[in-house]
C-alpha positions as CSV (number, residue, x, y, z in Angstrom):
1,M,97.0,-21.0,95.2
2,V,99.4,-20.9,92.4
3,N,99.8,-23.9,90.3
4,F,103.3,-23.5,89.4
5,Y,105.0,-25.5,86.6
6,D,108.0,-26.1,88.8
7,K,109.8,-25.4,91.9
8,L,112.4,-23.3,89.5
9,E,109.3,-20.5,89.8
10,W,109.1,-20.0,93.2
11,R,113.3,-19.8,94.0
12,S,114.7,-17.6,96.7
13,A,116.7,-14.6,95.5
14,D,120.0,-16.5,97.0
15,E,118.4,-19.8,95.9
16,R,118.7,-18.1,91.9
17,E,122.5,-16.6,92.5
18,A,123.5,-19.7,93.7
19,D,122.1,-21.6,91.1
20,L,123.2,-19.1,88.1
21,A,126.8,-18.8,89.8
22,N,127.3,-22.8,88.6
23,A,125.6,-23.0,85.6
24,L,126.8,-19.3,84.0
25,P,130.8,-20.0,84.4
26,Q,129.5,-23.8,82.0
27,Q,128.0,-22.0,79.3
28,I,130.3,-19.3,79.0
29,A,133.1,-22.4,78.8
30,R,130.7,-24.0,76.2
31,A,130.9,-20.7,74.1
32,Q,134.4,-20.2,74.6
33,A,135.1,-23.3,72.4
34,L,132.8,-22.8,69.8
35,P,134.4,-21.6,66.6
36,G,131.9,-19.1,65.8
37,Y,132.8,-17.0,68.6
38,G,136.7,-16.1,67.0
39,D,138.2,-14.3,69.8
40,A,135.0,-12.3,70.9
41,L,135.6,-14.3,74.2
42,A,138.8,-14.9,74.2
43,G,140.9,-14.2,77.4
44,V,138.0,-14.6,79.6
45,D,138.3,-16.0,82.8
46,A,134.6,-18.6,82.0
47,A,134.6,-19.0,86.2
48,A,134.6,-15.6,86.9
49,I,131.4,-15.1,85.3
50,T,128.8,-16.2,88.3
51,G,126.1,-13.2,88.2
52,V,124.4,-11.0,85.8
53,A,127.0,-7.6,86.8
54,D,129.8,-9.9,85.5
55,L,128.4,-10.3,81.5
56,A,128.6,-6.5,81.6
57,A,132.1,-6.9,80.6
58,L,131.5,-9.1,77.8
59,P,130.9,-8.0,74.2
60,L,126.9,-8.3,72.6
61,L,125.8,-10.7,69.9
62,R,123.6,-9.1,67.6
63,K,121.8,-10.8,64.9
64,S,124.1,-8.7,62.1
65,D,126.5,-10.9,63.3
66,L,124.4,-14.4,63.3
67,V,124.1,-13.6,59.2
68,A,128.1,-12.9,59.4
69,A,128.7,-16.2,60.8
70,Q,126.6,-18.0,59.3
71,A,127.8,-16.8,55.7
72,A,131.3,-17.6,56.9
73,A,130.0,-21.3,58.6
74,A,126.4,-22.2,57.0
75,P,124.4,-22.6,58.2
76,L,125.0,-22.2,61.9
77,G,127.7,-20.3,62.1
78,G,130.1,-22.1,64.5
79,L,127.8,-21.0,67.8
80,A,126.0,-24.8,67.8
81,S,127.2,-27.2,70.1
82,R,126.3,-30.2,68.3
83,D,126.4,-30.6,64.7
84,T,123.9,-29.3,62.2
85,A,122.7,-32.7,61.7
86,A,122.7,-33.4,64.9
87,F,119.5,-31.4,65.5
88,N,116.1,-32.4,64.6
89,Y,115.2,-29.2,63.1
90,V,116.9,-26.5,61.2
91,F,114.5,-23.3,60.2
92,Q,114.9,-20.3,58.0
93,S,113.9,-16.8,58.9
94,P,113.8,-13.3,57.4
95,G,117.7,-12.9,56.9
96,P,117.9,-15.3,56.2
97,I,119.2,-16.8,59.7
98,Y,119.0,-20.2,60.6
99,E,118.0,-21.2,63.7
100,P,118.2,-25.3,65.2
101,G,115.7,-26.9,67.2
102,M,115.2,-30.0,69.0
103,C,111.8,-32.0,69.6
104,A,112.7,-33.0,73.5
105,D,112.4,-31.6,77.0
106,D,110.2,-28.4,75.5
107,W,113.7,-27.2,74.3
108,W,112.0,-23.8,73.4
109,R,110.9,-23.3,76.8
110,L,107.5,-22.1,76.0
111,G,105.9,-24.6,78.1
112,R,106.0,-22.6,81.1
113,F,103.9,-19.9,79.0
114,V,101.1,-22.2,78.4
115,H,101.1,-23.6,82.0
116,A,100.9,-19.8,82.9
117,C,98.1,-19.8,80.3
118,G,96.1,-22.3,82.0
119,I,96.8,-25.1,79.1
120,G,97.1,-28.6,80.4
121,P,96.2,-31.9,79.6
122,D,92.8,-31.2,78.8
123,D,92.8,-28.8,76.0
124,I,93.1,-29.4,72.6
125,V,95.5,-26.6,71.5
126,Q,95.0,-24.7,67.9
127,N,98.4,-23.8,66.9
128,C,97.7,-21.0,64.2
129,F,101.9,-20.4,64.3
130,G,103.4,-20.7,61.1
131,Y,105.3,-24.9,60.0
132,H,107.0,-23.3,57.0
133,L,110.6,-22.2,57.1
134,T,110.0,-20.5,60.4
135,P,110.5,-22.4,64.0
136,A,107.0,-20.4,65.8
137,G,105.0,-23.4,64.7
138,M,107.1,-26.0,66.3
139,M,107.5,-24.0,68.9
140,F,104.2,-23.3,70.1
141,D,103.9,-27.2,68.9
142,S,106.4,-28.7,71.5
143,A,104.9,-26.4,74.3
144,A,101.7,-27.8,74.3
145,R,102.9,-31.2,73.8
146,A,104.8,-30.2,77.3
147,V,101.6,-29.5,79.4
148,G,100.2,-32.8,77.8
149,A,97.7,-30.6,75.8
150,T,96.5,-32.4,72.0
151,V,97.4,-29.6,69.2
152,L,96.0,-29.1,65.8
153,P,98.8,-27.7,63.5
154,A,96.3,-25.7,62.1
155,G,98.9,-22.9,60.8
156,T,97.8,-19.3,59.1
157,G,95.2,-19.0,56.8
158,Q,91.9,-20.7,55.5
159,T,89.6,-19.1,58.5
160,E,86.7,-20.7,57.2
161,L,88.2,-24.0,57.9
162,Q,89.9,-23.5,60.5
163,V,86.6,-22.4,61.9
164,R,85.2,-25.8,61.3
165,A,88.0,-27.7,62.7
166,A,88.0,-25.6,66.0
167,A,83.9,-26.2,65.8
168,D,84.3,-29.8,64.6
169,I,87.0,-31.0,67.1
170,G,86.4,-28.6,70.1
171,S,89.6,-26.5,70.3
172,T,89.6,-24.8,74.2
173,A,92.9,-23.0,73.1
174,Y,94.5,-20.4,71.1
175,A,98.1,-20.2,69.3
176,G,99.6,-17.9,67.4
177,T,99.6,-14.1,66.4
178,P,97.6,-12.0,69.1
179,D,95.3,-10.8,66.0
180,Y,94.6,-13.9,64.1
181,L,92.5,-15.0,66.6
182,K,90.2,-12.6,65.9
183,V,89.7,-13.0,62.8
184,I,88.7,-16.4,63.2
185,L,86.3,-15.2,65.8
186,D,85.0,-12.7,62.9
187,K,84.6,-15.7,60.6
188,A,82.7,-17.7,62.9
189,D,80.6,-15.5,64.3
190,A,79.5,-15.0,60.4
191,M,78.9,-18.6,60.0
192,G,77.2,-18.8,63.2
193,V,79.4,-21.0,64.4
194,A,80.3,-21.2,68.1
195,L,83.8,-22.2,69.4
196,K,84.4,-23.6,72.7
197,I,88.1,-21.1,72.5
198,T,88.3,-19.6,75.9
199,K,92.7,-19.4,76.5
200,A,94.6,-17.8,74.3
201,A,98.3,-18.1,74.1
202,V,100.0,-15.1,71.7
203,G,102.9,-14.4,70.6
204,G,104.7,-12.7,67.3
205,G,103.3,-9.1,68.0
206,A,102.0,-6.9,70.2
207,L,98.1,-7.5,72.4
208,F,97.0,-4.1,72.3
209,P,94.5,-3.6,75.2
210,S,91.5,-3.3,73.5
211,L,91.9,-6.6,71.8
212,R,93.0,-8.2,75.1
213,Q,89.6,-6.5,76.4
214,E,87.5,-7.5,73.5
215,Y,88.9,-11.4,74.2
216,A,88.3,-10.9,77.4
217,D,84.5,-9.8,76.9
218,R,84.2,-12.6,74.8
219,G,84.9,-15.1,78.2
220,I,88.6,-15.9,76.6
221,A,91.9,-15.2,78.2
222,C,94.4,-14.0,76.7
223,R,98.1,-14.4,77.4
224,Q,101.3,-13.2,75.4
225,S,104.8,-14.3,75.6
226,Y,108.0,-13.0,74.7
227,A,109.9,-15.3,72.7
228,T,112.1,-14.9,69.4
229,A,113.6,-18.3,67.2
230,D,116.8,-17.3,68.3
231,L,116.5,-17.8,72.1
232,G,112.9,-19.2,72.7
233,N,111.0,-18.2,75.5
234,V,112.4,-15.1,77.2
235,A,109.8,-13.6,79.4
236,Y,105.8,-14.5,79.5
237,E,103.1,-13.0,81.3
238,S,101.0,-14.9,84.2
239,E,97.5,-14.7,85.7
240,A,98.8,-11.5,87.5
241,L,98.7,-9.9,84.5
242,E,101.7,-7.3,85.8
243,G,104.2,-7.3,83.4
244,M,106.0,-10.1,81.9
245,I,108.5,-12.7,84.3
246,V,111.5,-13.5,82.8
247,D,112.1,-17.7,81.9
248,E,113.8,-19.0,83.9
249,G,116.3,-20.5,81.3
250,V,117.7,-17.1,80.2
251,I,119.1,-14.7,81.9
252,V,118.5,-10.5,81.0
253,E,119.8,-7.3,81.5
254,I,118.4,-3.9,79.8
255,V,121.5,-2.1,78.5
256,R,121.4,1.3,76.6
257,P,121.5,0.9,73.0
258,G,124.7,0.8,71.1
259,T,126.7,0.5,74.3
260,G,125.8,-2.9,76.2
261,D,126.0,-1.1,79.4
262,P,123.2,-1.6,82.0
263,V,121.1,1.5,82.5
264,P,119.4,1.7,86.0
265,A,116.4,-0.1,86.9
266,G,113.4,1.2,85.2
267,E,115.1,3.0,82.9
268,V,113.8,2.2,79.5
269,G,116.8,-0.2,76.9
270,E,117.5,-2.9,74.7
271,V,116.7,-6.2,75.6
272,V,120.0,-8.6,75.8
273,V,119.8,-12.0,76.6
274,T,121.9,-14.9,77.4
275,A,120.6,-18.1,76.8
276,L,121.3,-20.9,78.8
277,N,120.4,-23.7,76.3
278,A,123.7,-26.0,76.2
279,D,123.1,-26.7,72.7
280,Y,123.0,-23.1,71.6
281,P,124.6,-21.3,74.2
282,L,124.2,-17.3,72.8
283,I,125.7,-14.8,75.2
284,R,124.7,-11.6,75.4
285,F,122.0,-11.7,72.7
286,A,121.1,-8.1,71.5
287,T,117.3,-8.6,70.4
288,G,117.2,-4.9,69.3
289,D,113.9,-4.7,71.4
290,M,113.3,-2.1,74.2
291,S,112.0,-2.8,77.2
292,A,112.2,-1.6,81.3
293,V,112.5,-3.7,84.9
294,L,109.6,-3.5,86.8
295,P,110.6,-3.5,90.5
296,G,109.2,-6.0,93.1
297,Q,107.9,-9.9,92.4
298,S,104.7,-10.6,90.6
299,P,102.0,-11.1,93.0
300,C,101.5,-14.3,91.5
301,G,104.5,-16.1,93.4
302,R,106.7,-16.5,90.5
303,S,109.6,-14.6,92.1
304,N,112.4,-14.0,88.5
305,M,112.6,-10.6,87.7
306,R,109.8,-8.5,85.8
307,I,110.0,-6.6,82.8
308,K,107.1,-4.4,81.4
309,G,107.3,-6.0,77.7
310,W,108.0,-5.4,74.8
311,M,108.1,-1.3,74.1
312,G,109.3,-0.6,70.7
313,R,112.7,-1.1,68.8
314,A,116.1,0.2,69.5
315,D,116.0,0.2,65.9
316,Q,114.2,0.5,63.1
317,T,113.3,-3.2,62.5
318,T,109.6,-3.2,63.2
319,K,107.3,-6.1,63.6
320,I,104.1,-6.2,61.3
321,K,101.4,-9.2,61.8
322,G,104.2,-11.3,63.4
323,M,107.2,-10.7,60.2
324,F,110.1,-8.2,60.9
325,V,110.9,-5.8,58.3
326,R,114.8,-4.4,58.3
327,P,115.6,-1.4,56.8
328,E,118.2,-4.0,54.5
329,Q,114.8,-4.9,53.1
330,V,113.4,-1.3,52.1
331,A,117.1,-0.8,50.2
332,D,116.7,-3.8,48.5
333,F,113.0,-2.7,47.1
334,V,115.1,0.8,46.0
335,A,117.1,-1.1,44.6
336,R,115.0,-3.2,42.1
337,H,113.8,0.2,41.0
338,P,116.1,3.1,39.6
339,E,113.2,5.2,39.3
340,V,112.7,5.3,43.0
341,Q,114.6,7.6,44.7
342,R,113.2,6.7,48.6
343,A,110.5,4.6,49.9
344,R,109.2,4.4,53.2
345,V,107.2,1.6,55.6
346,I,105.0,2.9,57.7
347,A,103.2,0.4,60.6
348,T,99.6,1.6,61.2
349,R,96.2,-0.2,62.8
350,E,92.9,-0.8,61.1
351,G,90.6,-1.9,63.6
352,E,92.0,-4.5,65.6
353,M,94.8,-5.8,62.5
354,D,98.0,-4.8,61.5
355,A,98.7,-2.7,58.4
356,M,101.6,-1.7,56.7
357,T,101.5,1.4,53.7
358,V,104.9,1.8,51.7
359,Q,105.4,4.9,50.3
360,V,107.4,5.4,47.1
361,E,109.3,8.2,46.1
362,T,109.1,8.6,42.0
363,P,107.9,10.7,39.1
364,E,106.5,7.5,37.5
365,G,105.4,3.8,38.1
366,D,102.4,1.4,38.8
367,A,102.0,1.0,42.1
368,E,100.4,-2.7,41.2
369,A,103.9,-3.1,40.0
370,Y,105.4,-2.1,43.4
371,G,102.9,-3.9,45.4
372,A,104.3,-7.3,44.0
373,S,108.1,-6.3,45.1
374,V,107.2,-5.6,48.3
375,A,105.3,-8.8,48.7
376,E,108.3,-10.5,47.5
377,L,110.8,-8.3,49.7
378,L,109.4,-7.2,52.8
379,K,107.3,-10.6,53.2
380,L,104.2,-9.4,53.2
381,K,101.5,-7.7,51.3
382,G,100.4,-3.7,51.9
383,K,99.3,-1.0,50.2
384,V,101.2,1.3,48.2
385,E,101.2,4.9,47.8
386,L,103.1,6.5,45.0
387,V,104.0,10.2,46.1
388,A,106.1,12.8,44.2
389,P,110.3,13.3,44.7
390,G,110.9,15.3,47.7
391,S,107.8,14.9,49.9
392,L,109.2,12.4,52.2
393,P,110.2,14.0,55.5
394,N,114.2,14.0,55.9
395,D,115.0,12.4,58.9
396,G,116.6,9.2,57.8
397,K,113.7,6.7,58.9
398,V,112.9,4.3,55.7
399,I,110.1,2.4,58.5
400,E,107.5,4.4,60.4
401,D,105.4,2.6,63.4
402,Q,103.1,4.5,64.1
403,R,101.2,2.0,66.6
404,A,100.4,3.1,70.5
405,Y,101.4,0.5,72.6
406,D,100.0,1.9,76.0
407,G,96.5,2.4,76.6
């Protein structure tokens, strides 16, 4: 029998629609009262927005809108229901974009996901998400505490110390990006150290089938979530491993990129999310991620809608090693070096790890110096290749993802 997190997970379609008809008008009204929305929701009858289909008449809110709003009204752009000082945290993600957070009540709602991973009071979670500036570390810290687990706030790096801590403390679960667990396990093998990790809750990047199988071969059940710094948990895997179940605290639409119009069931489109978080009511937030709705209900018994999971980006923004790389960052790199004509970021895989190569069109230059600029502006280290002027494809791409996501 499935051990559900709470009764919300097995609601009938009628119960879920009735609850939504009550919650959604209240959330639209909250957003209308916030200065950051300006005229976007003016004239909307909040009481008439009672279901998913009604949302299609409302405008999309994009990351670029957050940047503009925060530039006009720092730091949260007039989109939060609390004053900034009333939040426990304010984080900074690349952009920069600032996001609020709270300690109480599993504010990001990832407790539901780690519970579905089988993590509970008997577990010690080695949390290898970053705690510095960006919120992922605190998001999973909060989730682990929501299910009663103990947390080792490990962050990233210092792999030998990670192995020693995992062995000494007896970590039984891992939280972090999909491929960093392999780094820890390989280091443990090299050190001749046996670890007790049997559960993994991952996010922040694609979990490739071959890597999931490698973990399974080591006796580790690895499941992934789809969450963002702005929205918290959006969808998650259960023991059924058939798509990702939409979180109970959000509404997900799949729309045709660039239009906001819902696509037919099963068609790939952009993921648009309305958050039911009263503190930060993001309405029709366009994530830029691509996915599709899966028909039917999960075999695990959870009754909410399912999506196929992450299927690429609607724009060229690409997540590499758990960090987004955006076209404007590539433009900043080119602008910094007048002799550079064009640049192209290529995402690949080396073994089970993400890799980044930056091809630089220049008649002259120092690859090592360019590497320093890449690390500073793209926030990631990568290989730099100098190529002859005119040799890059004339296709408008500045970021190319060559990773395979199926099989």
